[in-house]
VMD Tcl script that builds the backbone (N, CA, C; Angstrom):
set m [mol new atoms 342]
animate dup $m
set s [atomselect $m all]
$s set {name element resname resid chain x y z} {
  {N N UNK 1 A 52.801 29.942 71.504}
  {CA C UNK 1 A 52.445 28.560 71.288}
  {C C UNK 1 A 53.289 28.026 70.126}
  {N N UNK 2 A 53.774 26.819 70.258}
  {CA C UNK 2 A 54.635 26.221 69.247}
  {C C UNK 2 A 53.839 25.294 68.352}
  {N N UNK 3 A 53.919 25.552 67.053}
  {CA C UNK 3 A 53.227 24.714 66.079}
  {C C UNK 3 A 54.252 23.852 65.352}
  {N N UNK 4 A 53.907 22.620 65.107}
  {CA C UNK 4 A 54.738 21.720 64.328}
  {C C UNK 4 A 54.222 21.773 62.896}
  {N N UNK 5 A 55.075 22.178 61.968}
  {CA C UNK 5 A 54.667 22.296 60.569}
  {C C UNK 5 A 55.662 21.550 59.678}
  {N N UNK 6 A 55.485 20.265 59.487}
  {CA C UNK 6 A 56.431 19.484 58.693}
  {C C UNK 6 A 56.450 19.846 57.222}
  {N N UNK 7 A 55.433 20.531 56.731}
  {CA C UNK 7 A 55.405 20.892 55.317}
  {C C UNK 7 A 56.586 21.777 54.938}
  {N N UNK 8 A 57.019 22.646 55.882}
  {CA C UNK 8 A 58.161 23.510 55.604}
  {C C UNK 8 A 59.417 22.673 55.420}
  {N N UNK 9 A 59.640 21.687 56.308}
  {CA C UNK 9 A 60.804 20.816 56.186}
  {C C UNK 9 A 60.752 20.039 54.877}
  {N N UNK 10 A 59.591 19.561 54.534}
  {CA C UNK 10 A 59.442 18.774 53.312}
  {C C UNK 10 A 59.765 19.628 52.089}
  {N N UNK 11 A 59.353 20.869 52.077}
  {CA C UNK 11 A 59.639 21.752 50.938}
  {C C UNK 11 A 61.141 21.984 50.798}
  {N N UNK 12 A 61.827 22.193 51.925}
  {CA C UNK 12 A 63.282 22.376 51.885}
  {C C UNK 12 A 63.971 21.125 51.347}
  {N N UNK 13 A 63.516 19.969 51.792}
  {CA C UNK 13 A 64.112 18.710 51.355}
  {C C UNK 13 A 63.854 18.498 49.864}
  {N N UNK 14 A 62.656 18.837 49.398}
  {CA C UNK 14 A 62.347 18.701 47.971}
  {C C UNK 14 A 63.235 19.616 47.133}
  {N N UNK 15 A 63.488 20.836 47.622}
  {CA C UNK 15 A 64.389 21.748 46.909}
  {C C UNK 15 A 65.788 21.151 46.804}
  {N N UNK 16 A 66.262 20.579 47.904}
  {CA C UNK 16 A 67.578 19.956 47.905}
  {C C UNK 16 A 67.609 18.776 46.944}
  {N N UNK 17 A 66.541 17.991 46.924}
  {CA C UNK 17 A 66.481 16.838 46.027}
  {C C UNK 17 A 66.522 17.291 44.568}
  {N N UNK 18 A 65.806 18.344 44.241}
  {CA C UNK 18 A 65.830 18.860 42.867}
  {C C UNK 18 A 67.234 19.308 42.482}
  {N N UNK 19 A 67.925 19.932 43.408}
  {CA C UNK 19 A 69.294 20.374 43.153}
  {C C UNK 19 A 70.211 19.185 42.873}
  {N N UNK 20 A 70.085 18.144 43.681}
  {CA C UNK 20 A 70.905 16.944 43.487}
  {C C UNK 20 A 70.556 16.284 42.159}
  {N N UNK 21 A 69.266 16.238 41.823}
  {CA C UNK 21 A 68.863 15.640 40.554}
  {C C UNK 21 A 69.425 16.412 39.362}
  {N N UNK 22 A 69.466 17.742 39.458}
  {CA C UNK 22 A 70.053 18.550 38.386}
  {C C UNK 22 A 71.535 18.231 38.222}
  {N N UNK 23 A 72.213 18.061 39.338}
  {CA C UNK 23 A 73.649 17.727 39.290}
  {C C UNK 23 A 73.853 16.355 38.659}
  {N N UNK 24 A 73.010 15.393 39.003}
  {CA C UNK 24 A 73.109 14.059 38.408}
  {C C UNK 24 A 72.870 14.140 36.894}
  {N N UNK 25 A 71.903 14.934 36.473}
  {CA C UNK 25 A 71.622 15.104 35.047}
  {C C UNK 25 A 72.822 15.705 34.328}
  {N N UNK 26 A 73.427 16.719 34.945}
  {CA C UNK 26 A 74.616 17.352 34.350}
  {C C UNK 26 A 75.748 16.340 34.198}
  {N N UNK 27 A 75.970 15.559 35.241}
  {CA C UNK 27 A 77.050 14.572 35.200}
  {C C UNK 27 A 76.750 13.456 34.190}
  {N N UNK 28 A 75.482 13.065 34.101}
  {CA C UNK 28 A 75.094 12.030 33.136}
  {C C UNK 28 A 75.383 12.509 31.711}
  {N N UNK 29 A 75.069 13.774 31.434}
  {CA C UNK 29 A 75.347 14.327 30.110}
  {C C UNK 29 A 76.839 14.355 29.829}
  {N N UNK 30 A 77.621 14.640 30.847}
  {CA C UNK 30 A 79.068 14.665 30.685}
  {C C UNK 30 A 79.588 13.258 30.356}
  {N N UNK 31 A 79.061 12.243 31.034}
  {CA C UNK 31 A 79.453 10.859 30.753}
  {C C UNK 31 A 79.035 10.482 29.331}
  {N N UNK 32 A 77.853 10.912 28.903}
  {CA C UNK 32 A 77.411 10.627 27.532}
  {C C UNK 32 A 78.363 11.268 26.522}
  {N N UNK 33 A 78.839 12.460 26.822}
  {CA C UNK 33 A 79.799 13.124 25.938}
  {C C UNK 33 A 81.081 12.314 25.855}
  {N N UNK 34 A 81.570 11.846 27.008}
  {CA C UNK 34 A 82.769 11.009 27.014}
  {C C UNK 34 A 82.544 9.735 26.194}
  {N N UNK 35 A 81.371 9.132 26.354}
  {CA C UNK 35 A 81.056 7.900 25.629}
  {C C UNK 35 A 81.051 8.155 24.123}
  {N N UNK 36 A 80.447 9.259 23.709}
  {CA C UNK 36 A 80.410 9.611 22.279}
  {C C UNK 36 A 81.824 9.844 21.745}
  {N N UNK 37 A 82.661 10.497 22.546}
  {CA C UNK 37 A 84.041 10.750 22.129}
  {C C UNK 37 A 84.794 9.435 21.926}
  {N N UNK 38 A 84.606 8.493 22.840}
  {CA C UNK 38 A 85.287 7.204 22.733}
  {C C UNK 38 A 84.800 6.456 21.495}
  {N N UNK 39 A 83.488 6.452 21.260}
  {CA C UNK 39 A 82.920 5.752 20.097}
  {C C UNK 39 A 83.395 6.352 18.773}
  {N N UNK 40 A 83.589 7.658 18.762}
  {CA C UNK 40 A 84.010 8.307 17.519}
  {C C UNK 40 A 85.531 8.273 17.346}
  {N N UNK 41 A 86.229 7.704 18.315}
  {CA C UNK 41 A 87.679 7.573 18.190}
  {C C UNK 41 A 88.451 8.770 18.712}
  {N N UNK 42 A 87.745 9.731 19.270}
  {CA C UNK 42 A 88.444 10.883 19.836}
  {C C UNK 42 A 89.193 10.470 21.097}
  {N N UNK 43 A 90.222 11.209 21.379}
  {CA C UNK 43 A 91.007 10.913 22.579}
  {C C UNK 43 A 90.310 11.514 23.797}
  {N N UNK 44 A 90.156 10.703 24.817}
  {CA C UNK 44 A 89.568 11.180 26.070}
  {C C UNK 44 A 90.609 11.075 27.170}
  {N N UNK 45 A 90.420 11.865 28.179}
  {CA C UNK 45 A 91.342 11.847 29.309}
  {C C UNK 45 A 90.764 10.938 30.384}
  {N N UNK 46 A 91.405 9.800 30.633}
  {CA C UNK 46 A 90.881 8.857 31.624}
  {C C UNK 46 A 90.658 9.480 33.004}
  {N N UNK 47 A 91.509 10.418 33.384}
  {CA C UNK 47 A 91.356 11.044 34.698}
  {C C UNK 47 A 90.034 11.815 34.778}
  {N N UNK 48 A 89.654 12.490 33.682}
  {CA C UNK 48 A 88.388 13.226 33.657}
  {C C UNK 48 A 87.198 12.272 33.736}
  {N N UNK 49 A 87.308 11.145 33.021}
  {CA C UNK 49 A 86.230 10.160 33.043}
  {C C UNK 49 A 86.081 9.591 34.448}
  {N N UNK 50 A 87.197 9.213 35.071}
  {CA C UNK 50 A 87.145 8.672 36.446}
  {C C UNK 50 A 86.564 9.698 37.415}
  {N N UNK 51 A 86.965 10.952 37.258}
  {CA C UNK 51 A 86.451 12.001 38.148}
  {C C UNK 51 A 84.941 12.165 37.975}
  {N N UNK 52 A 84.469 12.106 36.741}
  {CA C UNK 52 A 83.023 12.230 36.493}
  {C C UNK 52 A 82.269 11.053 37.090}
  {N N UNK 53 A 82.802 9.855 36.922}
  {CA C UNK 53 A 82.147 8.673 37.489}
  {C C UNK 53 A 82.106 8.786 39.013}
  {N N UNK 54 A 83.201 9.230 39.617}
  {CA C UNK 54 A 83.241 9.415 41.076}
  {C C UNK 54 A 82.207 10.462 41.502}
  {N N UNK 55 A 82.106 11.532 40.746}
  {CA C UNK 55 A 81.131 12.578 41.068}
  {C C UNK 55 A 79.702 12.051 40.990}
  {N N UNK 56 A 79.433 11.223 39.992}
  {CA C UNK 56 A 78.087 10.633 39.864}
  {C C UNK 56 A 77.795 9.746 41.059}
  {N N UNK 57 A 78.752 8.925 41.431}
  {CA C UNK 57 A 78.531 8.057 42.597}
  {C C UNK 57 A 78.241 8.892 43.844}
  {N N UNK 58 A 79.029 9.930 44.051}
  {CA C UNK 58 A 78.815 10.796 45.220}
  {C C UNK 58 A 77.452 11.478 45.175}
  {N N UNK 59 A 77.062 11.930 43.986}
  {CA C UNK 59 A 75.753 12.583 43.841}
  {C C UNK 59 A 74.621 11.592 44.104}
  {N N UNK 60 A 74.785 10.357 43.655}
  {CA C UNK 60 A 73.759 9.344 43.910}
  {C C UNK 60 A 73.631 9.045 45.399}
  {N N UNK 61 A 74.759 8.968 46.093}
  {CA C UNK 61 A 74.729 8.743 47.547}
  {C C UNK 61 A 74.015 9.902 48.233}
  {N N UNK 62 A 74.324 11.124 47.815}
  {CA C UNK 62 A 73.667 12.307 48.388}
  {C C UNK 62 A 72.173 12.281 48.101}
  {N N UNK 63 A 71.812 11.893 46.895}
  {CA C UNK 63 A 70.397 11.809 46.527}
  {C C UNK 63 A 69.676 10.792 47.404}
  {N N UNK 64 A 70.307 9.666 47.671}
  {CA C UNK 64 A 69.695 8.653 48.535}
  {C C UNK 64 A 69.493 9.186 49.953}
  {N N UNK 65 A 70.457 9.953 50.453}
  {CA C UNK 65 A 70.312 10.562 51.784}
  {C C UNK 65 A 69.123 11.520 51.805}
  {N N UNK 66 A 69.022 12.346 50.770}
  {CA C UNK 66 A 67.936 13.320 50.693}
  {C C UNK 66 A 66.591 12.606 50.593}
  {N N UNK 67 A 66.542 11.525 49.818}
  {CA C UNK 67 A 65.299 10.758 49.707}
  {C C UNK 67 A 64.889 10.187 51.057}
  {N N UNK 68 A 65.857 9.696 51.834}
  {CA C UNK 68 A 65.533 9.173 53.169}
  {C C UNK 68 A 64.971 10.285 54.062}
  {N N UNK 69 A 65.567 11.485 53.974}
  {CA C UNK 69 A 65.054 12.614 54.756}
  {C C UNK 69 A 63.634 12.974 54.328}
  {N N UNK 70 A 63.385 12.943 53.035}
  {CA C UNK 70 A 62.053 13.257 52.521}
  {C C UNK 70 A 61.037 12.237 53.019}
  {N N UNK 71 A 61.393 10.968 52.967}
  {CA C UNK 71 A 60.479 9.933 53.460}
  {C C UNK 71 A 60.219 10.102 54.953}
  {N N UNK 72 A 61.257 10.459 55.710}
  {CA C UNK 72 A 61.089 10.674 57.153}
  {C C UNK 72 A 60.165 11.861 57.412}
  {N N UNK 73 A 60.329 12.939 56.643}
  {CA C UNK 73 A 59.464 14.118 56.816}
  {C C UNK 73 A 58.018 13.778 56.465}
  {N N UNK 74 A 57.835 13.000 55.406}
  {CA C UNK 74 A 56.470 12.608 55.027}
  {C C UNK 74 A 55.862 11.673 56.067}
  {N N UNK 75 A 56.674 10.783 56.625}
  {CA C UNK 75 A 56.187 9.886 57.669}
  {C C UNK 75 A 55.767 10.699 58.891}
  {N N UNK 76 A 56.588 11.698 59.249}
  {CA C UNK 76 A 56.250 12.547 60.394}
  {C C UNK 76 A 54.959 13.306 60.130}
  {N N UNK 77 A 54.798 13.816 58.909}
  {CA C UNK 77 A 53.589 14.554 58.569}
  {C C UNK 77 A 52.362 13.659 58.681}
  {N N UNK 78 A 52.495 12.409 58.253}
  {CA C UNK 78 A 51.338 11.519 58.306}
  {C C UNK 78 A 50.966 11.159 59.739}
  {N N UNK 79 A 51.906 11.300 60.663}
  {CA C UNK 79 A 51.610 11.023 62.070}
  {C C UNK 79 A 50.855 12.172 62.725}
  {N N UNK 80 A 50.875 13.344 62.117}
  {CA C UNK 80 A 50.161 14.500 62.644}
  {C C UNK 80 A 48.722 14.407 62.150}
  {N N UNK 81 A 47.796 14.618 63.044}
  {CA C UNK 81 A 46.377 14.463 62.722}
  {C C UNK 81 A 46.025 15.266 61.484}
  {N N UNK 82 A 45.445 14.600 60.511}
  {CA C UNK 82 A 44.988 15.263 59.295}
  {C C UNK 82 A 46.107 15.707 58.387}
  {N N UNK 83 A 47.360 15.364 58.699}
  {CA C UNK 83 A 48.477 15.763 57.856}
  {C C UNK 83 A 48.725 17.255 57.860}
  {N N UNK 84 A 48.167 17.979 58.827}
  {CA C UNK 84 A 48.309 19.435 58.837}
  {C C UNK 84 A 49.238 19.932 59.910}
  {N N UNK 85 A 48.669 20.415 60.986}
  {CA C UNK 85 A 49.446 21.036 62.050}
  {C C UNK 85 A 49.173 20.312 63.358}
  {N N UNK 86 A 50.067 20.481 64.301}
  {CA C UNK 86 A 49.874 19.895 65.622}
  {C C UNK 86 A 50.523 20.823 66.638}
  {N N UNK 87 A 50.040 20.756 67.850}
  {CA C UNK 87 A 50.633 21.545 68.926}
  {C C UNK 87 A 51.762 20.764 69.561}
  {N N UNK 88 A 52.819 21.459 69.922}
  {CA C UNK 88 A 53.889 20.859 70.708}
  {C C UNK 88 A 53.424 20.956 72.155}
  {N N UNK 89 A 52.834 19.883 72.674}
  {CA C UNK 89 A 52.196 19.909 73.991}
  {C C UNK 89 A 53.183 20.185 75.114}
  {N N UNK 90 A 54.419 19.726 74.981}
  {CA C UNK 90 A 55.423 20.020 76.011}
  {C C UNK 90 A 55.685 21.522 76.091}
  {N N UNK 91 A 55.796 22.169 74.937}
  {CA C UNK 91 A 56.023 23.612 74.925}
  {C C UNK 91 A 54.816 24.349 75.495}
  {N N UNK 92 A 53.615 23.916 75.140}
  {CA C UNK 92 A 52.392 24.543 75.659}
  {C C UNK 92 A 52.334 24.379 77.169}
  {N N UNK 93 A 52.623 23.181 77.670}
  {CA C UNK 93 A 52.616 22.916 79.110}
  {C C UNK 93 A 53.586 23.850 79.832}
  {N N UNK 94 A 54.758 24.037 79.255}
  {CA C UNK 94 A 55.757 24.924 79.849}
  {C C UNK 94 A 55.275 26.378 79.848}
  {N N UNK 95 A 54.698 26.823 78.728}
  {CA C UNK 95 A 54.203 28.198 78.637}
  {C C UNK 95 A 53.080 28.448 79.637}
  {N N UNK 96 A 52.162 27.492 79.772}
  {CA C UNK 96 A 51.057 27.647 80.725}
  {C C UNK 96 A 51.606 27.689 82.147}
  {N N UNK 97 A 52.573 26.820 82.440}
  {CA C UNK 97 A 53.177 26.817 83.776}
  {C C UNK 97 A 53.826 28.155 84.101}
  {N N UNK 98 A 54.539 28.732 83.150}
  {CA C UNK 98 A 55.174 30.042 83.361}
  {C C UNK 98 A 54.128 31.125 83.602}
  {N N UNK 99 A 53.056 31.085 82.816}
  {CA C UNK 99 A 51.991 32.080 82.979}
  {C C UNK 99 A 51.348 31.950 84.359}
  {N N UNK 100 A 51.116 30.727 84.798}
  {CA C UNK 100 A 50.533 30.527 86.137}
  {C C UNK 100 A 51.474 31.009 87.227}
  {N N UNK 101 A 52.764 30.782 87.054}
  {CA C UNK 101 A 53.736 31.265 88.039}
  {C C UNK 101 A 53.729 32.787 88.115}
  {N N UNK 102 A 53.626 33.450 86.974}
  {CA C UNK 102 A 53.568 34.915 86.975}
  {C C UNK 102 A 52.304 35.399 87.697}
  {N N UNK 103 A 51.184 34.731 87.451}
  {CA C UNK 103 A 49.928 35.110 88.117}
  {C C UNK 103 A 50.032 34.913 89.633}
  {N N UNK 104 A 50.619 33.807 90.067}
  {CA C UNK 104 A 50.770 33.548 91.505}
  {C C UNK 104 A 51.636 34.621 92.148}
  {N N UNK 105 A 52.726 34.971 91.447}
  {CA C UNK 105 A 53.632 35.983 91.982}
  {C C UNK 105 A 52.935 37.338 92.046}
  {N N UNK 106 A 52.230 37.669 91.000}
  {CA C UNK 106 A 51.536 38.944 90.898}
  {C C UNK 106 A 50.468 39.066 91.992}
  {N N UNK 107 A 49.717 38.014 92.210}
  {CA C UNK 107 A 48.594 38.052 93.130}
  {C C UNK 107 A 48.976 37.605 94.547}
  {N N UNK 108 A 50.221 37.188 94.732}
  {CA C UNK 108 A 50.673 36.748 96.038}
  {C C UNK 108 A 49.962 35.494 96.516}
  {N N UNK 109 A 49.595 34.615 95.574}
  {CA C UNK 109 A 48.834 33.422 95.944}
  {C C UNK 109 A 49.694 32.337 96.546}
  {N N UNK 110 A 50.991 32.377 96.331}
  {CA C UNK 110 A 51.852 31.318 96.863}
  {C C UNK 110 A 51.750 30.072 96.004}
  {N N UNK 111 A 52.223 28.973 96.568}
  {CA C UNK 111 A 52.226 27.707 95.842}
  {C C UNK 111 A 50.833 27.077 95.803}
  {N N UNK 112 A 50.562 26.376 94.726}
  {CA C UNK 112 A 49.308 25.661 94.578}
  {C C UNK 112 A 49.591 24.198 94.832}
  {N N UNK 113 A 48.764 23.557 95.653}
  {CA C UNK 113 A 48.983 22.135 95.925}
  {C C UNK 113 A 48.530 21.331 94.723}
  {N N UNK 114 A 49.290 20.277 94.451}
  {CA C UNK 114 A 49.019 19.526 93.240}
  {C C UNK 114 A 48.222 18.337 93.484}
}
mol reanalyze $m
mol bondsrecalc $m
mol representation Tube
mol addrep $m
């Protein structure tokens, strides 16, 4: 029997979101370091600053994608009765049909009229 368990998907998505958030934090700290260097008159490498800004933008886009996936997983979970588990009725129907076919073959019952 096939069970639908969206909580597993949501946990994976949350892990990915935490990873992206850590990367954004790291990049933000790097930008703050560049800002402090500029304010104190130290020489900064413009290419490094541009690369960090590009990385932050990319990380933010990735974070937005992950957030959309998380919202979709939560929406799917809320559609399942009680927010818990649900049966995949198509899979159950198929499994029952296969079991009935095996019984018919075993017992020589032939086809059943519908």
